[in-house]
N, C-alpha and C positions, 0 to 999 in steps of 0.2 A: 258302898261296896263296888259299884260300877266304876267309880273313879280309880280305885285301887287296882282293879282288874285291868283297866286300860294302861295304867302305869307299869304294871308287871309285864304286860305284853310288849311294851316298847323296850324295856330293859332286856328282856329275853331275846328280842328280835334284832337288836342293834349289832351284835357280833356278826350276824349273817350279812347285814348290809356292809360291814367293814371288810368282809372276806373278799370282796371284789377289788380292794385297793392294792393287792399284791399279786404279782405274777410269780412264776417259778424262776429260780436263778439259772444262770448259764455261764459257760466258760467264755470270758470276754477277751482272751488273748489268742491271737492266731498269727503264726504258729505258737503253740504253748511248748516252750523249750525247757527240758529238764536242766536243773542247776541255775535257771533264770527265774524271774518273777512271773508268776501266773496269777491272773485275776479272775475271781468269780463275782458275777454281778447279779444283784437282787433288784429286779425292776418293779416299780410301783406304778399304779394306774392313776397317779395324781402328782402334783408338785410335791417333792419330798418335804415332809414336815419333820424338822429336826427335833421337835419337842417330843415326838413319839420314840418309844424304845426301839433301838436298832441293835441286833445281836447276830453273831455267827457262832454256831456250835458244831461240834463233831464228837462222836463217842461220848456224849453226855457231858462234854467239857465246853465251857464258854471260851472261845478263842479271842473274841473282841466284843465289847459292849460299849456303845456310844463313844467310840474312839479310844476306849481304854483297852489295851491289848494285854493278854496274858504273857506275851513275849514279843516285844516290839522289834526284835531282830528277825522274827519269823513271820509275824502277822501284823498287817496294817490295814486301816480303813481309808477308803476314798469315797467322798460324797459327790453326787451328781444331781442335776435337777430332777431326773426321773428315777432315782434309785441310789443304792449304796453298794460298795464293792468290798470284798475281802481280798487283799493282796497277800499271796503266799510267796515269801522270799526264798530263794534257793530251793525251788521246787524239786522234790525227790520222789522216788518210787513209793516211799512210806506215806506220802500224802495222797496216793491213789487208793481206790477201792474202799472209800469211806463215804458214809452218808453225811453230807454237809447240810446244815439247817440254817436258814436265814429267818430272822424274826423282825417284824415291823409292827409295832403296836400289839394288837391281839392276834395278828396273823402270822402263820408259820408256813414255810415251804421247805421241803427237803428232797434231795436226790442223791443217788450214788455217783460219785465221781470215778469214771472208768476211762481207760485209754481210748475207747471208742467214742467217747462223748464229745471229743473235739479233735482238732488237728495237732496232735502231739508229735514232738520230735526229740529223739535222743541223739545228740551230735557226737561225732568221734572225738576222742581226747588223745592228743598226740602222745602223751606220756604212757598211755596204756596200749597203743597200737604197736604191732610188730610189722616191720617193713624190711624185706631183704631183696637184693637185686644182684644178679650175676650175669656176666657176659663171658661165656666159656664155650669152646668148641663151636664157634660161629653161631651161638644160640643165646638169645636173651631170655632170662628166667626171672620172674618177679613173683613174690608172695607178700600179700598184705593181709593182716588179720585184725578184724574189728571185734574186740571181746564183747562189746555191748553197744547196740545201735538200734534206732527205730525211726522210720520204717526201713525196709530193705534198701540198701544203697544202690544207685545206678551209676556205673563208672565208665569212663572212656579213657583211652590211652593214645598218645601221639608220640611216635618214634621217628626221629629225623623227618618231622613234618608230614608223616603219614599216619592215618588212623589205623589202629590195630583192632578192628571190629570183631574179627573172627577168633582171634587168639586170646581175648580176654574173657574170663569165666568168673561168675559170681555164685558162690555156694552159701546160701543162708541156712542157719540152724536156729531153732526155737530156744530162747533163754528166758523162760517165764513168759511175760507179756512182751518182752523185747526179742531181739535177735542177736546172734553173733554171726559173723560173715567172713568167708575167706575169698579173697580176690586173687586170681592167678593169671599169669601171662607166660606163654611159651611161644616164642617167635624165632624162626630161623632167619638170621640176618646176613649169612654168608660172610664175606670179607669186609662188609661195611663198618666203618668206624662209628661208634656211638657218639653222636654229636648233641642230640637233644632227646629228652624223654620227659614227658609230662603226663601224670595220671591225676585226673580230677574225678571226684565222686559227688553226686547230688543226693542229699538225704532230705526227703520231703521236699521242701521248697528252697533249701539252702545248699549252695555250692561250696566245695572245699578242695583246695589244692593239696593232694595227698603225697605226691612223690615227684621228684625231678631227677635229672641225670646224675646229680652230685651224690645221690643215695647209693648208686652203684659203686661198690668198693673198688672195682678194678677198671672203671671206665677210662681213667686217665692212662693207665698202663696199656690198656687195649688200644687206645688211640695212638700212643707213642710207638707201640710195636708196629702198628699198621703204617705209621708215618716212616718209621725206620726202614721197613721192608720196601716201601716205595722209593726211598732215597737210595737204598742198596741196588735196586733194579735199575734205576736211572744211571747210577755210577757204573754198573756193569756194562750197560749199552755204550756209554762213553768210552770205556776201556776197550770194548770190542772194535768200535769205530776207529779208535786210535791205533790199534794193532794193524787193522787193514790198511790204514794210511801209511804206516811205517813200512809195511811189507811192500 
């Protein structure tokens, strides 16, 4: 009876010993960009034993098990010496706010994946942005609309090689866990011809060229008119000097 009791104790206690072989998982991609591949990594406290069961689950569905994926165009596995990863391809908002579970042998670890869990970025998409630019009445007016972005963009504008620090305004609005944002510029330019205009925005850790002078629908006409007026004034002075000479 004593031998049986000792054997039962070892069998009951062994899962507790194994519980130390697995740490919690974490987001292993920085920055984690929406529409790109985002990796969740399950770290083990030993050299990875590939003979043990490896699984990733969410919402009680097995996403991948020992490199067998429920959808290989969406979920893939990557093995490392100290753990294994779930790669989520084309990461979307629908992949957030879920409890992801990694399984290694008899051990399980789960956490909720939220936007605050890592350095997430939602980048601007050119096709969905609205960009307008007008040069009228000696005034530069620009409006840029980001329908969905994260975090709040930081933008700067350079007009004819001068920074427009005071005239650029960024107005963010909550759109769920993301933001929408309006970027406006109103700058008095007098009779200066629009030669260069560059607007760049930083989203998280990534820089984007958002607009240049070619976006202004009437910038060429404005420059041509300004050039024509200059030529007309010069011709007028030549005509006046010629009249004085002939008199």
